[in-house]
Each structure stands twice: as structure tokens, then as C-alpha cells.
PDB file of N, CA, C and O in Angstrom, chain B, residues numbered from 101:
ATOM      1  N   LYS B 101     -16.576   6.695   9.771  1.00  0.00           N
ATOM      2  CA  LYS B 101     -15.230   6.204   9.523  1.00  0.00           C
ATOM      3  C   LYS B 101     -15.277   4.984   8.671  1.00  0.00           C
ATOM      4  O   LYS B 101     -14.200   4.553   8.259  1.00  0.00           O
ATOM      5  N   VAL B 102     -16.226   4.452   8.394  1.00  0.00           N
ATOM      6  CA  VAL B 102     -16.376   3.248   7.493  1.00  0.00           C
ATOM      7  C   VAL B 102     -17.496   3.373   6.498  1.00  0.00           C
ATOM      8  O   VAL B 102     -18.649   3.673   6.808  1.00  0.00           O
ATOM      9  N   PHE B 103     -17.039   3.103   5.186  1.00  0.00           N
ATOM     10  CA  PHE B 103     -18.151   3.218   4.183  1.00  0.00           C
ATOM     11  C   PHE B 103     -17.688   2.383   2.926  1.00  0.00           C
ATOM     12  O   PHE B 103     -16.506   2.134   2.689  1.00  0.00           O
ATOM     13  N   VAL B 104     -18.741   1.984   2.155  1.00  0.00           N
ATOM     14  CA  VAL B 104     -18.528   1.158   1.005  1.00  0.00           C
ATOM     15  C   VAL B 104     -18.537   2.106  -0.267  1.00  0.00           C
ATOM     16  O   VAL B 104     -19.480   2.889  -0.386  1.00  0.00           O
ATOM     17  N   TYR B 105     -17.627   2.078  -1.135  1.00  0.00           N
ATOM     18  CA  TYR B 105     -17.645   2.760  -2.441  1.00  0.00           C
ATOM     19  C   TYR B 105     -17.638   1.717  -3.561  1.00  0.00           C
ATOM     20  O   TYR B 105     -16.868   0.757  -3.539  1.00  0.00           O
ATOM     21  N   TRP B 106     -18.539   1.942  -4.558  1.00  0.00           N
ATOM     22  CA  TRP B 106     -18.512   1.016  -5.659  1.00  0.00           C
ATOM     23  C   TRP B 106     -17.878   1.587  -6.915  1.00  0.00           C
ATOM     24  O   TRP B 106     -18.260   2.653  -7.399  1.00  0.00           O
ATOM     25  N   LEU B 107     -16.966   0.900  -7.397  1.00  0.00           N
ATOM     26  CA  LEU B 107     -16.370   1.167  -8.693  1.00  0.00           C
ATOM     27  C   LEU B 107     -16.802   0.229  -9.735  1.00  0.00           C
ATOM     28  O   LEU B 107     -16.241  -0.852  -9.914  1.00  0.00           O
ATOM     29  N   GLY B 108     -17.828   0.658 -10.441  1.00  0.00           N
ATOM     30  CA  GLY B 108     -18.328  -0.262 -11.344  1.00  0.00           C
ATOM     31  C   GLY B 108     -19.232  -1.474 -10.535  1.00  0.00           C
ATOM     32  O   GLY B 108     -20.195  -1.244  -9.803  1.00  0.00           O
ATOM     33  N   THR B 109     -18.784  -2.548 -10.793  1.00  0.00           N
ATOM     34  CA  THR B 109     -19.444  -3.697 -10.057  1.00  0.00           C
ATOM     35  C   THR B 109     -18.593  -4.268  -8.763  1.00  0.00           C
ATOM     36  O   THR B 109     -18.960  -5.219  -8.073  1.00  0.00           O
ATOM     37  N   GLU B 110     -17.477  -3.562  -8.583  1.00  0.00           N
ATOM     38  CA  GLU B 110     -16.450  -3.767  -7.441  1.00  0.00           C
ATOM     39  C   GLU B 110     -16.836  -3.030  -6.323  1.00  0.00           C
ATOM     40  O   GLU B 110     -16.959  -1.819  -6.506  1.00  0.00           O
ATOM     41  N   PRO B 111     -17.096  -3.551  -5.001  1.00  0.00           N
ATOM     42  CA  PRO B 111     -17.332  -2.709  -3.900  1.00  0.00           C
ATOM     43  C   PRO B 111     -15.933  -2.578  -3.102  1.00  0.00           C
ATOM     44  O   PRO B 111     -15.122  -3.504  -3.103  1.00  0.00           O
ATOM     45  N   PHE B 112     -15.731  -1.480  -2.487  1.00  0.00           N
ATOM     46  CA  PHE B 112     -14.508  -1.211  -1.947  1.00  0.00           C
ATOM     47  C   PHE B 112     -14.872  -0.826  -0.368  1.00  0.00           C
ATOM     48  O   PHE B 112     -15.779  -0.013  -0.194  1.00  0.00           O
ATOM     49  N   LEU B 113     -14.312  -1.287   0.580  1.00  0.00           N
ATOM     50  CA  LEU B 113     -14.495  -1.024   1.985  1.00  0.00           C
ATOM     51  C   LEU B 113     -13.403   0.063   2.388  1.00  0.00           C
ATOM     52  O   LEU B 113     -12.192  -0.147   2.317  1.00  0.00           O
ATOM     53  N   TYR B 114     -13.978   1.236   2.814  1.00  0.00           N
ATOM     54  CA  TYR B 114     -12.901   2.295   3.171  1.00  0.00           C
ATOM     55  C   TYR B 114     -13.219   2.404   4.834  1.00  0.00           C
ATOM     56  O   TYR B 114     -14.318   2.477   5.385  1.00  0.00           O
ATOM     57  N   ILE B 115     -11.920   2.389   5.411  1.00  0.00           N
ATOM     58  CA  ILE B 115     -11.849   2.473   6.774  1.00  0.00           C
ATOM     59  C   ILE B 115     -10.948   3.600   7.184  1.00  0.00           C
ATOM     60  O   ILE B 115      -9.760   3.647   6.864  1.00  0.00           O
ATOM     61  N   ALA B 116     -11.575   4.523   7.918  1.00  0.00           N
ATOM     62  CA  ALA B 116     -10.655   5.761   8.388  1.00  0.00           C
ATOM     63  C   ALA B 116     -10.549   5.715   9.935  1.00  0.00           C
ATOM     64  O   ALA B 116     -10.967   6.592  10.690  1.00  0.00           O
ATOM     65  N   ASP B 117      -9.965   4.634  10.276  1.00  0.00           N
ATOM     66  CA  ASP B 117      -9.458   4.475  11.752  1.00  0.00           C
ATOM     67  C   ASP B 117      -8.090   3.969  11.806  1.00  0.00           C
ATOM     68  O   ASP B 117      -7.802   2.788  11.611  1.00  0.00           O
ATOM     69  N   ALA B 118      -7.234   4.921  12.085  1.00  0.00           N
ATOM     70  CA  ALA B 118      -5.848   4.607  12.070  1.00  0.00           C
ATOM     71  C   ALA B 118      -5.265   3.517  12.842  1.00  0.00           C
ATOM     72  O   ALA B 118      -4.368   2.802  12.394  1.00  0.00           O
ATOM     73  N   GLU B 119      -5.830   3.376  14.133  1.00  0.00           N
ATOM     74  CA  GLU B 119      -5.414   2.469  14.902  1.00  0.00           C
ATOM     75  C   GLU B 119      -5.930   1.054  14.514  1.00  0.00           C
ATOM     76  O   GLU B 119      -5.203   0.077  14.699  1.00  0.00           O
ATOM     77  N   PHE B 120      -7.128   0.932  13.998  1.00  0.00           N
ATOM     78  CA  PHE B 120      -7.688  -0.432  13.357  1.00  0.00           C
ATOM     79  C   PHE B 120      -6.700  -0.782  12.141  1.00  0.00           C
ATOM     80  O   PHE B 120      -6.195  -1.901  12.048  1.00  0.00           O
ATOM     81  N   LEU B 121      -6.486   0.122  11.323  1.00  0.00           N
ATOM     82  CA  LEU B 121      -5.720  -0.133  10.094  1.00  0.00           C
ATOM     83  C   LEU B 121      -4.258  -0.646  10.444  1.00  0.00           C
ATOM     84  O   LEU B 121      -3.784  -1.687   9.989  1.00  0.00           O
ATOM     85  N   LYS B 122      -3.605   0.218  11.311  1.00  0.00           N
ATOM     86  CA  LYS B 122      -2.303  -0.191  11.860  1.00  0.00           C
ATOM     87  C   LYS B 122      -2.305  -1.606  12.412  1.00  0.00           C
ATOM     88  O   LYS B 122      -1.444  -2.409  12.054  1.00  0.00           O
ATOM     89  N   LYS B 123      -3.280  -1.929  13.298  1.00  0.00           N
ATOM     90  CA  LYS B 123      -3.277  -3.333  13.799  1.00  0.00           C
ATOM     91  C   LYS B 123      -3.532  -4.439  12.784  1.00  0.00           C
ATOM     92  O   LYS B 123      -2.972  -5.530  12.897  1.00  0.00           O
ATOM     93  N   MET B 124      -4.342  -4.172  11.832  1.00  0.00           N
ATOM     94  CA  MET B 124      -4.573  -5.136  10.619  1.00  0.00           C
ATOM     95  C   MET B 124      -3.345  -5.188   9.731  1.00  0.00           C
ATOM     96  O   MET B 124      -2.931  -6.264   9.300  1.00  0.00           O
ATOM     97  N   SER B 125      -2.768  -4.049   9.459  1.00  0.00           N
ATOM     98  CA  SER B 125      -1.460  -4.178   8.671  1.00  0.00           C
ATOM     99  C   SER B 125      -0.352  -4.783   9.170  1.00  0.00           C
ATOM    100  O   SER B 125       0.439  -5.357   8.422  1.00  0.00           O
ATOM    101  N   THR B 126      -0.167  -4.709  10.616  1.00  0.00           N
ATOM    102  CA  THR B 126       0.913  -5.303  11.152  1.00  0.00           C
ATOM    103  C   THR B 126       0.840  -6.555  11.833  1.00  0.00           C
ATOM    104  O   THR B 126       1.823  -7.293  11.912  1.00  0.00           O
ATOM    105  N   GLU B 127      -0.386  -6.866  12.381  1.00  0.00           N
ATOM    106  CA  GLU B 127      -0.561  -8.067  13.237  1.00  0.00           C
ATOM    107  C   GLU B 127      -1.546  -9.064  12.598  1.00  0.00           C
ATOM    108  O   GLU B 127      -1.202 -10.243  12.513  1.00  0.00           O
ATOM    109  N   VAL B 128      -2.668  -8.694  12.174  1.00  0.00           N
ATOM    110  CA  VAL B 128      -3.724  -9.563  11.740  1.00  0.00           C
ATOM    111  C   VAL B 128      -3.618 -10.056  10.346  1.00  0.00           C
ATOM    112  O   VAL B 128      -3.474 -11.263  10.151  1.00  0.00           O
ATOM    113  N   MET B 129      -3.679  -9.187   9.331  1.00  0.00           N
ATOM    114  CA  MET B 129      -3.662  -9.526   8.039  1.00  0.00           C
ATOM    115  C   MET B 129      -2.343  -9.336   7.197  1.00  0.00           C
ATOM    116  O   MET B 129      -2.066 -10.014   6.208  1.00  0.00           O
ATOM    117  N   ALA B 130      -1.627  -8.408   7.676  1.00  0.00           N
ATOM    118  CA  ALA B 130      -0.150  -8.229   7.060  1.00  0.00           C
ATOM    119  C   ALA B 130      -0.240  -8.463   5.498  1.00  0.00           C
ATOM    120  O   ALA B 130      -0.955  -7.744   4.800  1.00  0.00           O
ATOM    121  N   LYS B 131       0.433  -9.385   5.035  1.00  0.00           N
ATOM    122  CA  LYS B 131       0.748  -9.422   3.648  1.00  0.00           C
ATOM    123  C   LYS B 131      -0.564 -10.287   2.985  1.00  0.00           C
ATOM    124  O   LYS B 131      -0.474 -10.712   1.834  1.00  0.00           O
ATOM    125  N   LYS B 132      -1.592 -10.478   3.669  1.00  0.00           N
ATOM    126  CA  LYS B 132      -2.804 -11.305   3.051  1.00  0.00           C
ATOM    127  C   LYS B 132      -3.839 -10.377   2.483  1.00  0.00           C
ATOM    128  O   LYS B 132      -4.789 -10.908   1.907  1.00  0.00           O
ATOM    129  N   TRP B 133      -3.791  -9.043   2.562  1.00  0.00           N
ATOM    130  CA  TRP B 133      -4.810  -8.154   2.064  1.00  0.00           C
ATOM    131  C   TRP B 133      -4.958  -8.152   0.599  1.00  0.00           C
ATOM    132  O   TRP B 133      -6.055  -8.211   0.044  1.00  0.00           O
ATOM    133  N   GLY B 134      -3.697  -8.075  -0.086  1.00  0.00           N
ATOM    134  CA  GLY B 134      -3.831  -7.975  -1.548  1.00  0.00           C
ATOM    135  C   GLY B 134      -4.482  -6.909  -2.194  1.00  0.00           C
ATOM    136  O   GLY B 134      -5.074  -6.103  -1.476  1.00  0.00           O
ATOM    137  N   LYS B 135      -4.485  -6.738  -3.525  1.00  0.00           N
ATOM    138  CA  LYS B 135      -5.059  -5.621  -4.235  1.00  0.00           C
ATOM    139  C   LYS B 135      -6.131  -6.131  -5.029  1.00  0.00           C
ATOM    140  O   LYS B 135      -6.095  -7.249  -5.544  1.00  0.00           O
ATOM    141  N   PRO B 136      -7.263  -5.182  -5.156  1.00  0.00           N
ATOM    142  CA  PRO B 136      -8.494  -5.690  -5.902  1.00  0.00           C
ATOM    143  C   PRO B 136      -8.195  -5.962  -7.375  1.00  0.00           C
ATOM    144  O   PRO B 136      -7.366  -5.293  -7.992  1.00  0.00           O
ATOM    145  N   SER B 137      -8.853  -6.905  -7.892  1.00  0.00           N
ATOM    146  CA  SER B 137      -8.633  -7.146  -9.344  1.00  0.00           C
ATOM    147  C   SER B 137      -8.864  -6.007 -10.143  1.00  0.00           C
ATOM    148  O   SER B 137      -8.190  -5.919 -11.169  1.00  0.00           O
ATOM    149  N   VAL B 138      -9.790  -4.995  -9.849  1.00  0.00           N
ATOM    150  CA  VAL B 138      -9.982  -3.952 -10.765  1.00  0.00           C
ATOM    151  C   VAL B 138      -8.782  -2.996 -10.917  1.00  0.00           C
ATOM    152  O   VAL B 138      -8.480  -2.453 -11.980  1.00  0.00           O
ATOM    153  N   PHE B 139      -8.177  -2.855  -9.833  1.00  0.00           N
ATOM    154  CA  PHE B 139      -6.827  -2.102  -9.796  1.00  0.00           C
ATOM    155  C   PHE B 139      -5.610  -2.869 -10.555  1.00  0.00           C
ATOM    156  O   PHE B 139      -4.801  -2.295 -11.284  1.00  0.00           O
ATOM    157  N   ARG B 140      -5.613  -4.248 -10.268  1.00  0.00           N
ATOM    158  CA  ARG B 140      -4.686  -4.959 -11.050  1.00  0.00           C
ATOM    159  C   ARG B 140      -4.763  -4.814 -12.533  1.00  0.00           C
ATOM    160  O   ARG B 140      -3.786  -4.503 -13.215  1.00  0.00           O
ATOM    161  N   ASN B 141      -5.925  -5.043 -12.998  1.00  0.00           N
ATOM    162  CA  ASN B 141      -6.308  -5.142 -14.319  1.00  0.00           C
ATOM    163  C   ASN B 141      -5.899  -3.614 -15.016  1.00  0.00           C
ATOM    164  O   ASN B 141      -5.281  -3.532 -16.078  1.00  0.00           O
ATOM    165  N   ASP B 142      -6.276  -2.643 -14.365  1.00  0.00           N
ATOM    166  CA  ASP B 142      -6.117  -1.283 -14.817  1.00  0.00           C
ATOM    167  C   ASP B 142      -4.684  -0.767 -14.911  1.00  0.00           C
ATOM    168  O   ASP B 142      -4.225  -0.169 -15.884  1.00  0.00           O
ATOM    169  N   ARG B 143      -3.970  -1.093 -13.684  1.00  0.00           N
ATOM    170  CA  ARG B 143      -2.790  -0.462 -13.447  1.00  0.00           C
ATOM    171  C   ARG B 143      -1.471  -1.215 -13.759  1.00  0.00           C
ATOM    172  O   ARG B 143      -0.357  -0.693 -13.800  1.00  0.00           O
ATOM    173  N   ASP B 144      -1.775  -2.564 -13.979  1.00  0.00           N
ATOM    174  CA  ASP B 144      -0.552  -3.461 -14.245  1.00  0.00           C
ATOM    175  C   ASP B 144       0.332  -2.989 -15.581  1.00  0.00           C
ATOM    176  O   ASP B 144       1.557  -3.102 -15.625  1.00  0.00           O
ATOM    177  N   PRO B 145      -0.320  -2.551 -16.452  1.00  0.00           N
ATOM    178  CA  PRO B 145       0.294  -2.201 -17.723  1.00  0.00           C
ATOM    179  C   PRO B 145       1.332  -0.858 -17.461  1.00  0.00           C
ATOM    180  O   PRO B 145       2.363  -0.689 -18.112  1.00  0.00           O
ATOM    181  N   MET B 146       0.895  -0.018 -16.471  1.00  0.00           N
ATOM    182  CA  MET B 146       1.628   1.174 -16.023  1.00  0.00           C
ATOM    183  C   MET B 146       2.637   0.826 -15.032  1.00  0.00           C
ATOM    184  O   MET B 146       3.770   1.286 -15.171  1.00  0.00           O
ATOM    185  N   PHE B 147       2.365   0.080 -14.064  1.00  0.00           N
ATOM    186  CA  PHE B 147       3.201  -0.174 -12.856  1.00  0.00           C
ATOM    187  C   PHE B 147       3.966  -1.400 -12.876  1.00  0.00           C
ATOM    188  O   PHE B 147       4.963  -1.516 -12.163  1.00  0.00           O
ATOM    189  N   GLY B 148       3.558  -2.352 -13.665  1.00  0.00           N
ATOM    190  CA  GLY B 148       4.318  -3.675 -13.782  1.00  0.00           C
ATOM    191  C   GLY B 148       4.352  -4.294 -12.570  1.00  0.00           C
ATOM    192  O   GLY B 148       3.327  -4.285 -11.888  1.00  0.00           O
ATOM    193  N   SER B 149       5.405  -4.867 -12.146  1.00  0.00           N
ATOM    194  CA  SER B 149       5.755  -5.580 -11.051  1.00  0.00           C
ATOM    195  C   SER B 149       6.438  -5.022  -9.945  1.00  0.00           C
ATOM    196  O   SER B 149       7.015  -5.750  -9.138  1.00  0.00           O
ATOM    197  N   GLY B 150       6.417  -3.622  -9.827  1.00  0.00           N
ATOM    198  CA  GLY B 150       7.075  -2.758  -8.934  1.00  0.00           C
ATOM    199  C   GLY B 150       6.343  -2.764  -7.632  1.00  0.00           C
ATOM    200  O   GLY B 150       5.356  -3.479  -7.460  1.00  0.00           O
ATOM    201  N   LEU B 151       6.873  -1.884  -6.615  1.00  0.00           N
ATOM    202  CA  LEU B 151       6.302  -1.896  -5.190  1.00  0.00           C
ATOM    203  C   LEU B 151       4.649  -1.713  -5.309  1.00  0.00           C
ATOM    204  O   LEU B 151       3.857  -2.319  -4.587  1.00  0.00           O
ATOM    205  N   VAL B 152       4.297  -0.820  -6.292  1.00  0.00           N
ATOM    206  CA  VAL B 152       2.786  -0.397  -6.250  1.00  0.00           C
ATOM    207  C   VAL B 152       1.891  -1.600  -6.411  1.00  0.00           C
ATOM    208  O   VAL B 152       0.813  -1.739  -5.835  1.00  0.00           O
ATOM    209  N   MET B 153       2.480  -2.519  -7.311  1.00  0.00           N
ATOM    210  CA  MET B 153       1.440  -3.735  -7.678  1.00  0.00           C
ATOM    211  C   MET B 153       1.805  -4.999  -7.133  1.00  0.00           C
ATOM    212  O   MET B 153       0.987  -5.915  -7.214  1.00  0.00           O
ATOM    213  N   VAL B 154       2.974  -5.199  -6.560  1.00  0.00           N
ATOM    214  CA  VAL B 154       3.291  -6.615  -5.995  1.00  0.00           C
ATOM    215  C   VAL B 154       2.675  -6.785  -4.823  1.00  0.00           C
ATOM    216  O   VAL B 154       2.380  -5.826  -4.110  1.00  0.00           O
ATOM    217  N   GLU B 155       2.408  -8.078  -4.492  1.00  0.00           N
ATOM    218  CA  GLU B 155       1.703  -8.425  -3.125  1.00  0.00           C
ATOM    219  C   GLU B 155       2.536  -9.467  -2.405  1.00  0.00           C
ATOM    220  O   GLU B 155       3.570  -9.874  -2.935  1.00  0.00           O
ATOM    221  N   GLY B 156       2.130  -9.932  -1.193  1.00  0.00           N
ATOM    222  CA  GLY B 156       2.640 -10.964  -0.454  1.00  0.00           C
ATOM    223  C   GLY B 156       4.197 -10.786  -0.121  1.00  0.00           C
ATOM    224  O   GLY B 156       4.661  -9.698   0.220  1.00  0.00           O
ATOM    225  N   ASN B 157       4.911 -11.878  -0.242  1.00  0.00           N
ATOM    226  CA  ASN B 157       6.323 -11.942  -0.051  1.00  0.00           C
ATOM    227  C   ASN B 157       7.159 -11.000  -0.999  1.00  0.00           C
ATOM    228  O   ASN B 157       8.144 -10.382  -0.593  1.00  0.00           O
ATOM    229  N   ASP B 158       6.739 -10.945  -2.156  1.00  0.00           N
ATOM    230  CA  ASP B 158       7.376  -9.956  -3.183  1.00  0.00           C
ATOM    231  C   ASP B 158       7.329  -8.646  -2.706  1.00  0.00           C
ATOM    232  O   ASP B 158       8.328  -7.930  -2.761  1.00  0.00           O
ATOM    233  N   TRP B 159       6.042  -8.179  -2.146  1.00  0.00           N
ATOM    234  CA  TRP B 159       5.810  -6.923  -1.555  1.00  0.00           C
ATOM    235  C   TRP B 159       6.752  -6.535  -0.478  1.00  0.00           C
ATOM    236  O   TRP B 159       7.312  -5.440  -0.424  1.00  0.00           O
ATOM    237  N   VAL B 160       6.904  -7.594   0.460  1.00  0.00           N
ATOM    238  CA  VAL B 160       7.610  -7.280   1.697  1.00  0.00           C
ATOM    239  C   VAL B 160       9.066  -7.257   1.277  1.00  0.00           C
ATOM    240  O   VAL B 160       9.756  -6.464   1.918  1.00  0.00           O
ATOM    241  N   ARG B 161       9.717  -8.000   0.277  1.00  0.00           N
ATOM    242  CA  ARG B 161      11.041  -7.785  -0.280  1.00  0.00           C
ATOM    243  C   ARG B 161      11.196  -6.420  -0.875  1.00  0.00           C
ATOM    244  O   ARG B 161      12.199  -5.764  -0.595  1.00  0.00           O
ATOM    245  N   HIS B 162      10.338  -5.975  -1.622  1.00  0.00           N
ATOM    246  CA  HIS B 162      10.394  -4.616  -2.352  1.00  0.00           C
ATOM    247  C   HIS B 162      10.482  -3.564  -1.198  1.00  0.00           C
ATOM    248  O   HIS B 162      11.377  -2.723  -1.107  1.00  0.00           O
ATOM    249  N   ARG B 163       9.314  -3.737  -0.226  1.00  0.00           N
ATOM    250  CA  ARG B 163       9.284  -2.692   0.793  1.00  0.00           C
ATOM    251  C   ARG B 163      10.603  -2.475   1.601  1.00  0.00           C
ATOM    252  O   ARG B 163      10.955  -1.370   2.014  1.00  0.00           O
ATOM    253  N   HIS B 164      11.364  -3.743   1.804  1.00  0.00           N
ATOM    254  CA  HIS B 164      12.504  -3.618   2.704  1.00  0.00           C
ATOM    255  C   HIS B 164      13.619  -2.983   1.880  1.00  0.00           C
ATOM    256  O   HIS B 164      14.545  -2.418   2.463  1.00  0.00           O
ATOM    257  N   ILE B 165      13.568  -3.053   0.490  1.00  0.00           N
ATOM    258  CA  ILE B 165      14.522  -2.438  -0.349  1.00  0.00           C
ATOM    259  C   ILE B 165      14.339  -0.966  -0.312  1.00  0.00           C
ATOM    260  O   ILE B 165      15.353  -0.283  -0.166  1.00  0.00           O
ATOM    261  N   VAL B 166      13.245  -0.413  -0.419  1.00  0.00           N
ATOM    262  CA  VAL B 166      13.034   1.056  -0.544  1.00  0.00           C
ATOM    263  C   VAL B 166      12.823   1.612   0.837  1.00  0.00           C
ATOM    264  O   VAL B 166      12.814   2.842   0.881  1.00  0.00           O
ATOM    265  N   ALA B 167      12.663   1.023   1.891  1.00  0.00           N
ATOM    266  CA  ALA B 167      12.349   1.576   3.267  1.00  0.00           C
ATOM    267  C   ALA B 167      13.385   2.634   3.698  1.00  0.00           C
ATOM    268  O   ALA B 167      13.059   3.741   4.125  1.00  0.00           O
ATOM    269  N   PRO B 168      14.743   2.185   3.544  1.00  0.00           N
ATOM    270  CA  PRO B 168      15.817   3.181   4.040  1.00  0.00           C
ATOM    271  C   PRO B 168      15.681   4.569   3.167  1.00  0.00           C
ATOM    272  O   PRO B 168      16.150   5.585   3.681  1.00  0.00           O
ATOM    273  N   ALA B 169      15.166   4.649   2.091  1.00  0.00           N
ATOM    274  CA  ALA B 169      15.114   5.894   1.511  1.00  0.00           C
ATOM    275  C   ALA B 169      14.027   6.874   2.116  1.00  0.00           C
ATOM    276  O   ALA B 169      13.968   8.078   1.869  1.00  0.00           O
ATOM    277  N   PHE B 170      13.184   6.174   2.939  1.00  0.00           N
ATOM    278  CA  PHE B 170      12.169   6.968   3.630  1.00  0.00           C
ATOM    279  C   PHE B 170      12.394   7.320   5.136  1.00  0.00           C
ATOM    280  O   PHE B 170      11.618   7.978   5.829  1.00  0.00           O
ATOM    281  N   ASN B 171      13.551   6.789   5.515  1.00  0.00           N
ATOM    282  CA  ASN B 171      14.128   7.049   6.934  1.00  0.00           C
ATOM    283  C   ASN B 171      14.009   8.670   7.130  1.00  0.00           C
ATOM    284  O   ASN B 171      14.346   9.434   6.226  1.00  0.00           O
ATOM    285  N   PRO B 172      13.540   9.096   8.290  1.00  0.00           N
ATOM    286  CA  PRO B 172      13.505  10.594   8.626  1.00  0.00           C
ATOM    287  C   PRO B 172      14.844  11.153   8.362  1.00  0.00           C
ATOM    288  O   PRO B 172      14.903  12.204   7.724  1.00  0.00           O
ATOM    289  N   LEU B 173      15.898  10.601   8.760  1.00  0.00           N
ATOM    290  CA  LEU B 173      17.231  11.184   8.529  1.00  0.00           C
ATOM    291  C   LEU B 173      17.525  11.554   7.053  1.00  0.00           C
ATOM    292  O   LEU B 173      18.027  12.619   6.694  1.00  0.00           O
ATOM    293  N   ASN B 174      17.133  10.499   6.215  1.00  0.00           N
ATOM    294  CA  ASN B 174      17.362  10.732   4.817  1.00  0.00           C
ATOM    295  C   ASN B 174      16.456  11.756   4.178  1.00  0.00           C
ATOM    296  O   ASN B 174      16.897  12.516   3.317  1.00  0.00           O
ATOM    297  N   LEU B 175      15.204  11.794   4.576  1.00  0.00           N
ATOM    298  CA  LEU B 175      14.214  12.830   4.192  1.00  0.00           C
ATOM    299  C   LEU B 175      14.641  14.188   4.717  1.00  0.00           C
ATOM    300  O   LEU B 175      14.276  15.181   4.088  1.00  0.00           O
ATOM    301  N   LYS B 176      15.358  14.323   5.779  1.00  0.00           N
ATOM    302  CA  LYS B 176      15.684  15.775   6.162  1.00  0.00           C
ATOM    303  C   LYS B 176      16.658  16.392   5.113  1.00  0.00           C
ATOM    304  O   LYS B 176      16.676  17.600   4.876  1.00  0.00           O
ATOM    305  N   VAL B 177      17.451  15.497   4.513  1.00  0.00           N
ATOM    306  CA  VAL B 177      18.281  16.129   3.435  1.00  0.00           C
ATOM    307  C   VAL B 177      17.502  16.671   2.409  1.00  0.00           C
ATOM    308  O   VAL B 177      17.855  17.748   1.926  1.00  0.00           O
ATOM    309  N   TYR B 178      16.384  16.039   1.946  1.00  0.00           N
ATOM    310  CA  TYR B 178      15.637  16.614   0.893  1.00  0.00           C
ATOM    311  C   TYR B 178      14.768  17.750   1.383  1.00  0.00           C
ATOM    312  O   TYR B 178      14.555  18.654   0.575  1.00  0.00           O
ATOM    313  N   ILE B 179      14.269  17.832   2.517  1.00  0.00           N
ATOM    314  CA  ILE B 179      13.450  18.882   3.024  1.00  0.00           C
ATOM    315  C   ILE B 179      14.192  20.066   3.313  1.00  0.00           C
ATOM    316  O   ILE B 179      13.686  21.173   3.129  1.00  0.00           O
ATOM    317  N   SER B 180      15.477  19.908   3.800  1.00  0.00           N
ATOM    318  CA  SER B 180      16.196  21.118   4.098  1.00  0.00           C
ATOM    319  C   SER B 180      16.693  21.891   2.786  1.00  0.00           C
ATOM    320  O   SER B 180      17.233  22.996   2.845  1.00  0.00           O
ATOM    321  N   GLN B 181      16.454  21.204   1.615  1.00  0.00           N
ATOM    322  CA  GLN B 181      16.844  21.964   0.285  1.00  0.00           C
ATOM    323  C   GLN B 181      15.674  22.826  -0.087  1.00  0.00           C
ATOM    324  O   GLN B 181      15.795  23.548  -1.077  1.00  0.00           O
ATOM    325  N   TYR B 182      14.537  22.831   0.606  1.00  0.00           N
ATOM    326  CA  TYR B 182      13.528  23.533   0.050  1.00  0.00           C
ATOM    327  C   TYR B 182      13.091  24.709   1.059  1.00  0.00           C
ATOM    328  O   TYR B 182      12.181  25.479   0.753  1.00  0.00           O
TER     329      TYR B 182
END
């Protein structure tokens, strides 16, 4: 469930434990995780300062703006069309 992956000289820790990640994302670390510098450097020109790349309080603000679009009731409208 846990392994380290190297992208060049940058190590990445992967955790495949949903309960642990949920706890870390909502209670313990929340906004403090941040994005690895290797991703910021490579993807910033493509994504800019949108939801994919922002961190901390800016991420929280962006997430609150887009969250209603992913409400199950709103998603049913799109799913029923297929």
C-alpha cells in the first residue's frame, strides 16, 4: 500500500490507503501538503494559477468555487444524457 517512486532526483511517496489519506487530507495536514516542485516547474506554464496548481488558502477558495459543479445532483444531469 505504500511505496516510493523516483522522478529523476525527486522521491514521491505513494500511499494507497483511503482511510489514511482521508484523515490526512481533512484533519491532520489539510492545506499544508503542497505540490512537489518538480510538478510546479513542469506544469505551471500549462495550468497557471488555477485549481490544479494553487495551494493553501487559494486552493481552498478555488475548491469552494468549483465544488457545487460536482454535487451528485448536478452530475446526474450530465450522466442521464449518456
